N, CA, C, O and the ligand as a Tripos MOL2 file, in Angstrom:
@<TRIPOS>MOLECULE
protein
  289   287    73     0     0
PROTEIN
NO_CHARGES

@<TRIPOS>ATOM
      1 N          85.1340  117.3250  156.6210 N.3       1 MET1
      2 CA         84.8210  116.5970  155.3700 C.3       1 MET1
      3 C          83.6930  117.2880  154.6590 C.2       1 MET1
      4 O          82.9970  118.1160  155.2460 O.2       1 MET1
      5 N          83.4990  116.9550  153.3880 N.am      2 THR2
      6 CA         82.3770  117.6100  152.6590 C.3       2 THR2
      7 C          81.0840  116.7120  152.8210 C.2       2 THR2
      8 O          81.0950  115.5030  152.5860 O.2       2 THR2
      9 N          80.0320  117.3720  153.2190 N.am      3 GLU3
     10 CA         78.7710  116.6480  153.3170 C.3       3 GLU3
     11 C          77.9960  116.8830  152.0410 C.2       3 GLU3
     12 O          77.8740  118.0130  151.5690 O.2       3 GLU3
     13 N          77.4690  115.7960  151.4850 N.am      4 GLU4
     14 CA         76.6740  115.9080  150.2630 C.3       4 GLU4
     15 C          75.2250  115.5620  150.5480 C.2       4 GLU4
     16 O          74.8720  114.4140  150.8190 O.2       4 GLU4
     17 N          74.4070  116.5860  150.4770 N.am      5 HIS5
     18 CA         72.9800  116.3440  150.7160 C.3       5 HIS5
     19 C          72.1950  117.0230  149.5180 C.2       5 HIS5
     20 O          72.6330  118.0000  148.9110 O.2       5 HIS5
     21 N          71.0720  116.4420  149.2610 N.am      6 ASP6
     22 CA         70.2380  117.0000  148.1980 C.3       6 ASP6
     23 C          69.5380  118.2270  148.5950 C.2       6 ASP6
     24 O          69.2060  119.0450  147.7380 O.2       6 ASP6
     25 N          69.2890  118.4100  149.8590 N.am      7 THR7
     26 CA         68.5970  119.5940  150.3460 C.3       7 THR7
     27 C          69.5960  120.6650  150.7190 C.2       7 THR7
     28 O          70.6120  120.3550  151.3410 O.2       7 THR7
     29 N          69.3420  121.9490  150.3550 N.am      8 PRO8
     30 CA         70.2050  122.9950  150.7020 C.3       8 PRO8
     31 C          70.1190  123.2410  152.2490 C.2       8 PRO8
     32 O          69.1010  122.9100  152.8580 O.2       8 PRO8
     33 N          71.1070  123.7800  152.8390 N.am      9 PRO9
     34 CA         71.0620  124.1320  154.2370 C.3       9 PRO9
     35 C          69.9550  125.1510  154.5120 C.2       9 PRO9
     36 O          69.8090  126.1550  153.8150 O.2       9 PRO9
     37 N          69.2350  124.8680  155.4900 N.am     10 THR10
     38 CA         68.1860  125.7760  155.9560 C.3      10 THR10
     39 C          68.7260  126.8980  156.6950 C.2      10 THR10
     40 O          69.3610  126.6900  157.7290 O.2      10 THR10
     41 N          68.5170  128.1530  156.2240 N.am     11 PRO11
     42 CA         69.0030  129.2450  157.0560 C.3      11 PRO11
     43 C          68.2680  129.3740  158.3580 C.2      11 PRO11
     44 O          67.0410  129.3030  158.4350 O.2      11 PRO11
     45 N          69.0380  129.5600  159.3400 N.am     12 VAL12
     46 CA         68.4110  129.6290  160.6680 C.3      12 VAL12
     47 C          68.0300  131.1780  160.8790 C.2      12 VAL12
     48 O          68.8930  132.0530  160.9610 O.2      12 VAL12
     49 N          66.7640  131.4050  160.9530 N.am     13 LEU13
     50 CA         66.3050  132.7130  161.1870 C.3      13 LEU13
     51 C          65.7210  132.9070  162.5260 C.2      13 LEU13
     52 O          65.0110  132.0670  163.0790 O.2      13 LEU13
     53 N          66.0440  134.0340  163.0170 N.am     14 GLU14
     54 CA         65.5460  134.3120  164.4090 C.3      14 GLU14
     55 C          64.0940  134.4490  164.4170 C.2      14 GLU14
     56 O          63.5050  135.1760  163.6170 O.2      14 GLU14
     57 N          63.4890  133.7280  165.3540 N.am     15 ARG15
     58 CA         61.9690  133.8350  165.5370 C.3      15 ARG15
     59 C          61.7490  134.5900  166.8530 C.2      15 ARG15
     60 O          62.0350  134.1050  167.9480 O.2      15 ARG15
     61 N          61.2300  135.7890  166.6770 N.am     16 ILE16
     62 CA         61.0220  136.7000  167.8210 C.3      16 ILE16
     63 C          59.6420  136.4200  168.4580 C.2      16 ILE16
     64 O          58.6060  136.4690  167.7950 O.2      16 ILE16
     65 N          59.6770  136.1270  169.7700 N.am     17 PRO17
     66 CA         58.4270  135.9090  170.3970 C.3      17 PRO17
     67 C          57.5530  137.1890  170.3480 C.2      17 PRO17
     68 O          58.0570  138.2980  170.5180 O.2      17 PRO17
     69 N          56.2620  137.0120  170.1160 N.am     18 VAL18
     70 CA         55.3550  138.1320  170.0330 C.3      18 VAL18
     71 C          54.3380  137.9480  171.2120 C.2      18 VAL18
     72 O          53.7730  136.8740  171.4150 O.2      18 VAL18
     73 N          54.1550  139.0080  171.9340 N.am     19 HIS19
     74 CA         53.2290  138.8950  173.0520 C.3      19 HIS19
     75 C          51.8140  138.7910  172.5670 C.2      19 HIS19
     76 O          51.4000  139.4890  171.6410 O.2      19 HIS19
     77 N          51.0960  137.9350  173.1850 N.am     20 GLY20
     78 CA         49.6900  137.7550  172.7760 C.3      20 GLY20
     79 C          49.3370  136.3050  172.5580 C.2      20 GLY20
     80 O          50.1890  135.4240  172.6670 O.2      20 GLY20
     81 N          48.1210  136.0670  172.2610 N.am     21 ASP21
     82 CA         47.7510  134.7000  171.9960 C.3      21 ASP21
     83 C          46.8600  134.6160  170.6840 C.2      21 ASP21
     84 O          46.1650  135.5270  170.2340 O.2      21 ASP21
     85 N          47.0140  133.3910  170.1810 N.am     22 CYS22
     86 CA         46.3900  133.1050  168.9060 C.3      22 CYS22
     87 C          44.8290  133.1910  168.8940 C.2      22 CYS22
     88 O          44.1640  132.5120  169.6770 O.2      22 CYS22
     89 N          44.3010  133.9770  168.0550 N.am     23 PRO23
     90 CA         42.7840  134.1550  167.9860 C.3      23 PRO23
     91 C          42.0330  132.8520  167.6060 C.2      23 PRO23
     92 O          40.8360  132.6990  167.8460 O.2      23 PRO23
     93 N          42.8260  131.9060  166.9860 N.am     24 ARG24
     94 CA         42.2060  130.6790  166.5510 C.3      24 ARG24
     95 C          42.2790  129.5970  167.6520 C.2      24 ARG24
     96 O          41.2700  129.0280  168.0680 O.2      24 ARG24
     97 N          43.5110  129.3480  168.0970 N.am     25 CYS25
     98 CA         43.6860  128.1700  169.0000 C.3      25 CYS25
     99 C          43.9620  128.6330  170.4840 C.2      25 CYS25
    100 O          43.8710  127.8350  171.4170 O.2      25 CYS25
    101 N          44.2930  129.9230  170.6540 N.am     26 GLY26
    102 CA         44.4770  130.5170  171.9550 C.3      26 GLY26
    103 C          45.8870  130.2190  172.5630 C.2      26 GLY26
    104 O          46.1260  130.4710  173.7440 O.2      26 GLY26
    105 N          46.8270  129.6640  171.7020 N.am     27 ALA27
    106 CA         48.0860  129.3610  172.2030 C.3      27 ALA27
    107 C          48.9430  130.7430  172.2280 C.2      27 ALA27
    108 O          48.8430  131.6350  171.3850 O.2      27 ALA27
    109 N          49.7560  130.7480  173.2940 N.am     28 GLU28
    110 CA         50.5870  131.9640  173.3560 C.3      28 GLU28
    111 C          51.9540  131.5580  172.7270 C.2      28 GLU28
    112 O          52.9960  131.5130  173.3820 O.2      28 GLU28
    113 N          51.8650  131.2840  171.4870 N.am     29 GLU29
    114 CA         53.0120  130.8270  170.6960 C.3      29 GLU29
    115 C          53.2020  131.6230  169.4730 C.2      29 GLU29
    116 O          53.4760  131.0570  168.4150 O.2      29 GLU29
    117 N          53.0710  132.9140  169.5510 N.am     30 LEU30
    118 CA         53.2040  133.7600  168.4340 C.3      30 LEU30
    119 C          54.6890  134.1040  168.1940 C.2      30 LEU30
    120 O          55.4290  134.4170  169.1260 O.2      30 LEU30
    121 N          55.0840  134.0370  166.9550 N.am     31 ARG31
    122 CA         56.5190  134.3280  166.6120 C.3      31 ARG31
    123 C          56.5570  135.2080  165.3250 C.2      31 ARG31
    124 O          55.7960  134.9960  164.3810 O.2      31 ARG31
    125 N          57.4280  136.1480  165.3390 N.am     32 ARG32
    126 CA         57.5700  136.9370  164.1420 C.3      32 ARG32
    127 C          58.9300  136.5760  163.6030 C.2      32 ARG32
    128 O          59.9130  136.4410  164.3310 O.2      32 ARG32
    129 N          58.9430  136.4190  162.2420 N.am     33 TYR33
    130 CA         60.1700  136.0010  161.5850 C.3      33 TYR33
    131 C          59.9790  136.2070  160.0440 C.2      33 TYR33
    132 O          58.8790  136.1540  159.4940 O.2      33 TYR33
    133 N          61.1540  136.4450  159.4100 N.am     34 PRO34
    134 CA         61.0470  136.6680  157.9800 C.3      34 PRO34
    135 C          60.9520  135.3410  157.2650 C.2      34 PRO34
    136 O          61.5030  134.3310  157.7020 O.2      34 PRO34
    137 N          60.2330  135.3710  156.1470 N.am     35 VAL35
    138 CA         60.1030  134.1800  155.2910 C.3      35 VAL35
    139 C          60.2950  134.7270  153.8560 C.2      35 VAL35
    140 O          60.0120  135.8990  153.6050 O.2      35 VAL35
    141 N          60.7730  133.8880  152.9170 N.am     36 VAL36
    142 CA         60.8960  134.2090  151.5820 C.3      36 VAL36
    143 C          59.8320  133.4720  150.8140 C.2      36 VAL36
    144 O          59.5720  132.2950  151.0610 O.2      36 VAL36
    145 N          59.2140  134.1720  149.8760 N.am     37 SER37
    146 CA         58.1920  133.5300  149.0640 C.3      37 SER37
    147 C          58.3250  134.0990  147.5590 C.2      37 SER37
    148 O          59.3000  134.7600  147.2020 O.2      37 SER37
    149 N          57.3460  133.8020  146.7940 N.am     38 GLU38
    150 CA         57.4610  134.2730  145.2950 C.3      38 GLU38
    151 C          57.5870  135.6950  145.2280 C.2      38 GLU38
    152 O          58.2350  136.2110  144.3170 O.2      38 GLU38
    153 N          56.9750  136.4360  146.1940 N.am     39 GLY39
    154 CA         57.0470  137.9280  146.0960 C.3      39 GLY39
    155 C          58.2310  138.5770  146.7540 C.2      39 GLY39
    156 O          58.3220  139.8040  146.7780 O.2      39 GLY39
    157 N          59.1500  137.7900  147.2920 N.am     40 GLY40
    158 CA         60.2960  138.2820  147.8990 C.3      40 GLY40
    159 C          60.2080  137.9860  149.4070 C.2      40 GLY40
    160 O          59.5360  137.0500  149.8400 O.2      40 GLY40
    161 N          60.8810  138.7830  150.1530 N.am     41 TRP41
    162 CA         60.8870  138.5610  151.6410 C.3      41 TRP41
    163 C          59.7060  139.2360  152.2420 C.2      41 TRP41
    164 O          59.2790  140.3360  151.8920 O.2      41 TRP41
    165 N          59.2000  138.4570  153.2080 N.am     42 PHE42
    166 CA         58.0650  139.0090  154.0140 C.3      42 PHE42
    167 C          58.3830  138.6830  155.4870 C.2      42 PHE42
    168 O          59.0510  137.7070  155.8310 O.2      42 PHE42
    169 N          57.8530  139.5710  156.3060 N.am     43 GLU43
    170 CA         57.9530  139.3630  157.7630 C.3      43 GLU43
    171 C          56.5580  138.9640  158.1840 C.2      43 GLU43
    172 O          55.5810  139.6910  158.0000 O.2      43 GLU43
    173 N          56.5060  137.6950  158.7980 N.am     44 VAL44
    174 CA         55.1950  137.2530  159.2160 C.3      44 VAL44
    175 C          55.1410  137.0890  160.6780 C.2      44 VAL44
    176 O          56.1610  136.9670  161.3560 O.2      44 VAL44
    177 N          53.8910  137.0850  161.1830 N.am     45 VAL45
    178 CA         53.7090  136.6950  162.5630 C.3      45 VAL45
    179 C          52.7600  135.5370  162.4940 C.2      45 VAL45
    180 O          51.6200  135.6670  162.0480 O.2      45 VAL45
    181 N          53.2600  134.3640  162.9550 N.am     46 LYS46
    182 CA         52.4500  133.1380  162.8920 C.3      46 LYS46
    183 C          52.3940  132.4930  164.3060 C.2      46 LYS46
    184 O          53.2640  132.6330  165.1650 O.2      46 LYS46
    185 N          51.2280  131.7530  164.4320 N.am     47 CYS47
    186 CA         51.1020  130.9030  165.5480 C.3      47 CYS47
    187 C          51.8860  129.6850  165.3420 C.2      47 CYS47
    188 O          51.7760  129.0900  164.2700 O.2      47 CYS47
    189 N          52.6710  129.2510  166.2630 N.am     48 GLN48
    190 CA         53.4850  128.1410  166.1080 C.3      48 GLN48
    191 C          52.7880  126.8400  166.3830 C.2      48 GLN48
    192 O          53.3000  125.7520  166.1200 O.2      48 GLN48
    193 N          51.5950  126.9920  166.9230 N.am     49 GLN49
    194 CA         50.7710  125.8440  167.2120 C.3      49 GLN49
    195 C          49.9500  125.4010  165.9490 C.2      49 GLN49
    196 O          50.0260  124.2600  165.4940 O.2      49 GLN49
    197 N          49.1970  126.3410  165.4410 N.am     50 CYS50
    198 CA         48.2290  125.9710  164.3330 C.3      50 CYS50
    199 C          48.6980  126.6780  163.0060 C.2      50 CYS50
    200 O          48.0820  126.5250  161.9510 O.2      50 CYS50
    201 N          49.7910  127.4370  163.1170 N.am     51 LEU51
    202 CA         50.3710  128.0750  161.9390 C.3      51 LEU51
    203 C          49.4500  129.1030  161.2800 C.2      51 LEU51
    204 O          49.5590  129.3560  160.0810 O.2      51 LEU51
    205 N          48.5550  129.6880  162.0520 N.am     52 LEU52
    206 CA         47.7170  130.8160  161.6010 C.3      52 LEU52
    207 C          48.6080  131.9600  161.3920 C.2      52 LEU52
    208 O          49.4490  132.2630  162.2390 O.2      52 LEU52
    209 N          48.4500  132.6450  160.2340 N.am     53 SER53
    210 CA         49.1390  133.8470  159.9730 C.3      53 SER53
    211 C          48.4180  135.0410  160.5040 C.2      53 SER53
    212 O          47.3080  135.3150  160.0460 O.2      53 SER53
    213 N          48.9660  135.7690  161.4340 N.am     54 LEU54
    214 CA         48.3170  136.9360  161.9810 C.3      54 LEU54
    215 C          48.7140  138.2540  161.2790 C.2      54 LEU54
    216 O          47.9700  139.2320  161.2210 O.2      54 LEU54
    217 N          49.9260  138.1910  160.7630 N.am     55 ASP55
    218 CA         50.3850  139.3950  160.0050 C.3      55 ASP55
    219 C          51.4460  139.0540  158.9970 C.2      55 ASP55
    220 O          52.1950  138.0890  159.1470 O.2      55 ASP55
    221 N          51.4930  139.8640  157.9720 N.am     56 ARG56
    222 CA         52.3620  139.6020  156.8540 C.3      56 ARG56
    223 C          52.6950  140.9150  156.2020 C.2      56 ARG56
    224 O          51.7890  141.6210  155.7600 O.2      56 ARG56
    225 N          53.9370  141.2640  156.1250 N.am     57 SER57
    226 CA         54.2890  142.5880  155.6600 C.3      57 SER57
    227 C          55.6220  142.4330  154.8550 C.2      57 SER57
    228 O          56.4770  141.6110  155.1830 O.2      57 SER57
    229 N          55.7430  143.2260  153.8410 N.am     58 PRO58
    230 CA         57.0640  143.1110  153.0580 C.3      58 PRO58
    231 C          58.2520  143.4280  153.9880 C.2      58 PRO58
    232 O          58.2200  144.2640  154.8910 O.2      58 PRO58
    233 N          59.2730  142.6780  153.6660 N.am     59 TRP59
    234 CA         60.4390  142.8400  154.5370 C.3      59 TRP59
    235 C          61.6380  143.3370  153.6640 C.2      59 TRP59
    236 O          61.7760  142.9140  152.5160 O.2      59 TRP59
    237 N          62.4230  144.1550  154.1670 N.am     60 SER60
    238 CA         63.4850  144.7770  153.4280 C.3      60 SER60
    239 C          64.5450  143.7300  152.9220 C.2      60 SER60
    240 O          64.9860  142.8400  153.6500 O.2      60 SER60
    241 N          64.8850  143.8990  151.7110 N.am     61 ARG61
    242 CA         65.9970  143.0060  151.1920 C.3      61 ARG61
    243 C          67.3310  143.6010  151.7170 C.2      61 ARG61
    244 O          68.3580  142.9530  151.5140 O.2      61 ARG61
    245 N          67.3860  144.6500  152.3010 N.am     62 LEU62
    246 CA         68.6750  145.3680  152.5620 C.3      62 LEU62
    247 C          69.2230  144.8420  153.9150 C.2      62 LEU62
    248 O          70.3870  145.0740  154.2390 O.2      62 LEU62
    249 N          68.3810  144.1340  154.6980 N.am     63 GLY63
    250 CA         68.8440  143.7030  155.9700 C.3      63 GLY63
    251 C          67.8300  143.6730  157.0170 C.2      63 GLY63
    252 O          66.6770  144.0020  156.7400 O.2      63 GLY63
    253 N          68.1560  143.3030  158.2120 N.am     64 PRO64
    254 CA         67.1510  143.2050  159.2850 C.3      64 PRO64
    255 C          66.6680  144.5590  159.8160 C.2      64 PRO64
    256 O          66.8800  144.9210  160.9740 O.2      64 PRO64
    257 N          66.0260  145.2680  158.9300 N.am     65 ILE65
    258 CA         65.3300  146.5090  159.3780 C.3      65 ILE65
    259 C          64.0220  146.1830  160.0100 C.2      65 ILE65
    260 O          63.1890  145.5220  159.3910 O.2      65 ILE65
    261 N          63.8010  146.6340  161.2570 N.am     66 GLN66
    262 CA         62.5950  146.3290  161.9200 C.3      66 GLN66
    263 C          61.4550  147.1740  161.3680 C.2      66 GLN66
    264 O          61.5590  148.3980  161.2840 O.2      66 GLN66
    265 N          60.4180  146.5380  161.0090 N.am     67 LEU67
    266 CA         59.2750  147.1840  160.5390 C.3      67 LEU67
    267 C          58.1330  147.0960  161.6580 C.2      67 LEU67
    268 O          57.8410  146.0130  162.1660 O.2      67 LEU67
    269 N          57.5580  148.1900  161.9850 N.am     68 LEU68
    270 CA         56.5050  148.1450  162.9680 C.3      68 LEU68
    271 C          55.2100  147.9280  162.2230 C.2      68 LEU68
    272 O          54.8770  148.6970  161.3220 O.2      68 LEU68
    273 N          54.4820  146.9050  162.5790 N.am     69 THR69
    274 CA         53.2810  146.6000  161.8510 C.3      69 THR69
    275 C          52.0930  147.4930  162.4400 C.2      69 THR69
    276 O          52.1570  148.0130  163.5540 O.2      69 THR69
    277 N          51.1180  147.6040  161.6680 N.am     70 ASP70
    278 CA         50.0280  148.4980  162.0260 C.3      70 ASP70
    279 C          49.0030  147.7240  162.8850 C.2      70 ASP70
    280 O          47.9240  147.3420  162.4330 O.2      70 ASP70
    281 N          49.4120  147.5200  164.1480 N.am     71 LEU71
    282 CA         48.5100  146.7800  165.0630 C.3      71 LEU71
    283 C          47.7930  147.7700  165.9350 C.2      71 LEU71
    284 O          46.9420  147.3830  166.7360 O.2      71 LEU71
    285 N          48.1160  149.0600  165.8000 N.am     72 LEU72
    286 CA         47.4910  150.0760  166.6920 C.3      72 LEU72
    287 C          46.1200  150.3710  166.2150 C.2      72 LEU72
    288 O          45.4210  151.1900  166.8120 O.2      72 LEU72
    289 ZN         47.0350  129.1200  166.8210 Zn       73 ZN73
@<TRIPOS>BOND
     1     1     2 1
     2     2     3 1
     3     3     4 2
     4     3     5 am
     5     5     6 1
     6     6     7 1
     7     7     8 2
     8     7     9 am
     9     9    10 1
    10    10    11 1
    11    11    12 2
    12    11    13 am
    13    13    14 1
    14    14    15 1
    15    15    16 2
    16    15    17 am
    17    17    18 1
    18    18    19 1
    19    19    20 2
    20    19    21 am
    21    21    22 1
    22    22    23 1
    23    23    24 2
    24    23    25 am
    25    25    26 1
    26    26    27 1
    27    27    28 2
    28    27    29 am
    29    29    30 1
    30    30    31 1
    31    31    32 2
    32    31    33 am
    33    33    34 1
    34    34    35 1
    35    35    36 2
    36    35    37 am
    37    37    38 1
    38    38    39 1
    39    39    40 2
    40    39    41 am
    41    41    42 1
    42    42    43 1
    43    43    44 2
    44    43    45 am
    45    45    46 1
    46    46    47 1
    47    47    48 2
    48    47    49 am
    49    49    50 1
    50    50    51 1
    51    51    52 2
    52    51    53 am
    53    53    54 1
    54    54    55 1
    55    55    56 2
    56    55    57 am
    57    57    58 1
    58    58    59 1
    59    59    60 2
    60    59    61 am
    61    61    62 1
    62    62    63 1
    63    63    64 2
    64    63    65 am
    65    65    66 1
    66    66    67 1
    67    67    68 2
    68    67    69 am
    69    69    70 1
    70    70    71 1
    71    71    72 2
    72    71    73 am
    73    73    74 1
    74    74    75 1
    75    75    76 2
    76    75    77 am
    77    77    78 1
    78    78    79 1
    79    79    80 2
    80    79    81 am
    81    81    82 1
    82    82    83 1
    83    83    84 2
    84    83    85 am
    85    85    86 1
    86    86    87 1
    87    87    88 2
    88    87    89 am
    89    89    90 1
    90    90    91 1
    91    91    92 2
    92    91    93 am
    93    93    94 1
    94    94    95 1
    95    95    96 2
    96    95    97 am
    97    97    98 1
    98    98    99 1
    99    99   100 2
   100    99   101 am
   101   101   102 1
   102   102   103 1
   103   103   104 2
   104   103   105 am
   105   105   106 1
   106   106   107 1
   107   107   108 2
   108   107   109 am
   109   109   110 1
   110   110   111 1
   111   111   112 2
   112   111   113 am
   113   113   114 1
   114   114   115 1
   115   115   116 2
   116   115   117 am
   117   117   118 1
   118   118   119 1
   119   119   120 2
   120   119   121 am
   121   121   122 1
   122   122   123 1
   123   123   124 2
   124   123   125 am
   125   125   126 1
   126   126   127 1
   127   127   128 2
   128   127   129 am
   129   129   130 1
   130   130   131 1
   131   131   132 2
   132   131   133 am
   133   133   134 1
   134   134   135 1
   135   135   136 2
   136   135   137 am
   137   137   138 1
   138   138   139 1
   139   139   140 2
   140   139   141 am
   141   141   142 1
   142   142   143 1
   143   143   144 2
   144   143   145 am
   145   145   146 1
   146   146   147 1
   147   147   148 2
   148   147   149 am
   149   149   150 1
   150   150   151 1
   151   151   152 2
   152   151   153 am
   153   153   154 1
   154   154   155 1
   155   155   156 2
   156   155   157 am
   157   157   158 1
   158   158   159 1
   159   159   160 2
   160   159   161 am
   161   161   162 1
   162   162   163 1
   163   163   164 2
   164   163   165 am
   165   165   166 1
   166   166   167 1
   167   167   168 2
   168   167   169 am
   169   169   170 1
   170   170   171 1
   171   171   172 2
   172   171   173 am
   173   173   174 1
   174   174   175 1
   175   175   176 2
   176   175   177 am
   177   177   178 1
   178   178   179 1
   179   179   180 2
   180   179   181 am
   181   181   182 1
   182   182   183 1
   183   183   184 2
   184   183   185 am
   185   185   186 1
   186   186   187 1
   187   187   188 2
   188   187   189 am
   189   189   190 1
   190   190   191 1
   191   191   192 2
   192   191   193 am
   193   193   194 1
   194   194   195 1
   195   195   196 2
   196   195   197 am
   197   197   198 1
   198   198   199 1
   199   199   200 2
   200   199   201 am
   201   201   202 1
   202   202   203 1
   203   203   204 2
   204   203   205 am
   205   205   206 1
   206   206   207 1
   207   207   208 2
   208   207   209 am
   209   209   210 1
   210   210   211 1
   211   211   212 2
   212   211   213 am
   213   213   214 1
   214   214   215 1
   215   215   216 2
   216   215   217 am
   217   217   218 1
   218   218   219 1
   219   219   220 2
   220   219   221 am
   221   221   222 1
   222   222   223 1
   223   223   224 2
   224   223   225 am
   225   225   226 1
   226   226   227 1
   227   227   228 2
   228   227   229 am
   229   229   230 1
   230   230   231 1
   231   231   232 2
   232   231   233 am
   233   233   234 1
   234   234   235 1
   235   235   236 2
   236   235   237 am
   237   237   238 1
   238   238   239 1
   239   239   240 2
   240   239   241 am
   241   241   242 1
   242   242   243 1
   243   243   244 2
   244   243   245 am
   245   245   246 1
   246   246   247 1
   247   247   248 2
   248   247   249 am
   249   249   250 1
   250   250   251 1
   251   251   252 2
   252   251   253 am
   253   253   254 1
   254   254   255 1
   255   255   256 2
   256   255   257 am
   257   257   258 1
   258   258   259 1
   259   259   260 2
   260   259   261 am
   261   261   262 1
   262   262   263 1
   263   263   264 2
   264   263   265 am
   265   265   266 1
   266   266   267 1
   267   267   268 2
   268   267   269 am
   269   269   270 1
   270   270   271 1
   271   271   272 2
   272   271   273 am
   273   273   274 1
   274   274   275 1
   275   275   276 2
   276   275   277 am
   277   277   278 1
   278   278   279 1
   279   279   280 2
   280   279   281 am
   281   281   282 1
   282   282   283 1
   283   283   284 2
   284   283   285 am
   285   285   286 1
   286   286   287 1
   287   287   288 2
@<TRIPOS>SUBSTRUCTURE
     1 MET1         2 RESIDUE 1 A MET
     2 THR2         6 RESIDUE 1 A THR
     3 GLU3        10 RESIDUE 1 A GLU
     4 GLU4        14 RESIDUE 1 A GLU
     5 HIS5        18 RESIDUE 1 A HIS
     6 ASP6        22 RESIDUE 1 A ASP
     7 THR7        26 RESIDUE 1 A THR
     8 PRO8        30 RESIDUE 1 A PRO
     9 PRO9        34 RESIDUE 1 A PRO
    10 THR10       38 RESIDUE 1 A THR
    11 PRO11       42 RESIDUE 1 A PRO
    12 VAL12       46 RESIDUE 1 A VAL
    13 LEU13       50 RESIDUE 1 A LEU
    14 GLU14       54 RESIDUE 1 A GLU
    15 ARG15       58 RESIDUE 1 A ARG
    16 ILE16       62 RESIDUE 1 A ILE
    17 PRO17       66 RESIDUE 1 A PRO
    18 VAL18       70 RESIDUE 1 A VAL
    19 HIS19       74 RESIDUE 1 A HIS
    20 GLY20       78 RESIDUE 1 A GLY
    21 ASP21       82 RESIDUE 1 A ASP
    22 CYS22       86 RESIDUE 1 A CYS
    23 PRO23       90 RESIDUE 1 A PRO
    24 ARG24       94 RESIDUE 1 A ARG
    25 CYS25       98 RESIDUE 1 A CYS
    26 GLY26      102 RESIDUE 1 A GLY
    27 ALA27      106 RESIDUE 1 A ALA
    28 GLU28      110 RESIDUE 1 A GLU
    29 GLU29      114 RESIDUE 1 A GLU
    30 LEU30      118 RESIDUE 1 A LEU
    31 ARG31      122 RESIDUE 1 A ARG
    32 ARG32      126 RESIDUE 1 A ARG
    33 TYR33      130 RESIDUE 1 A TYR
    34 PRO34      134 RESIDUE 1 A PRO
    35 VAL35      138 RESIDUE 1 A VAL
    36 VAL36      142 RESIDUE 1 A VAL
    37 SER37      146 RESIDUE 1 A SER
    38 GLU38      150 RESIDUE 1 A GLU
    39 GLY39      154 RESIDUE 1 A GLY
    40 GLY40      158 RESIDUE 1 A GLY
    41 TRP41      162 RESIDUE 1 A TRP
    42 PHE42      166 RESIDUE 1 A PHE
    43 GLU43      170 RESIDUE 1 A GLU
    44 VAL44      174 RESIDUE 1 A VAL
    45 VAL45      178 RESIDUE 1 A VAL
    46 LYS46      182 RESIDUE 1 A LYS
    47 CYS47      186 RESIDUE 1 A CYS
    48 GLN48      190 RESIDUE 1 A GLN
    49 GLN49      194 RESIDUE 1 A GLN
    50 CYS50      198 RESIDUE 1 A CYS
    51 LEU51      202 RESIDUE 1 A LEU
    52 LEU52      206 RESIDUE 1 A LEU
    53 SER53      210 RESIDUE 1 A SER
    54 LEU54      214 RESIDUE 1 A LEU
    55 ASP55      218 RESIDUE 1 A ASP
    56 ARG56      222 RESIDUE 1 A ARG
    57 SER57      226 RESIDUE 1 A SER
    58 PRO58      230 RESIDUE 1 A PRO
    59 TRP59      234 RESIDUE 1 A TRP
    60 SER60      238 RESIDUE 1 A SER
    61 ARG61      242 RESIDUE 1 A ARG
    62 LEU62      246 RESIDUE 1 A LEU
    63 GLY63      250 RESIDUE 1 A GLY
    64 PRO64      254 RESIDUE 1 A PRO
    65 ILE65      258 RESIDUE 1 A ILE
    66 GLN66      262 RESIDUE 1 A GLN
    67 LEU67      266 RESIDUE 1 A LEU
    68 LEU68      270 RESIDUE 1 A LEU
    69 THR69      274 RESIDUE 1 A THR
    70 ASP70      278 RESIDUE 1 A ASP
    71 LEU71      282 RESIDUE 1 A LEU
    72 LEU72      286 RESIDUE 1 A LEU
    73 ZN73       289 GROUP 0 **** ****
């Protein structure tokens, strides 16, 4: 049957665990995943505990191309 909701379906995006811990709260809950914002798609690394953004880089519109961030 057809479901009618006001909210669009939320795309399920893979959240990739990132090794390390949050510099703010110390939680080992870092995840890397793409988000869309006014500037387009970005790939972010966020702490899932306090939502601190550790990294943010432009993400390809063309598909899931892995970008290595400059953490070195
Ligand atoms: Zn945190």
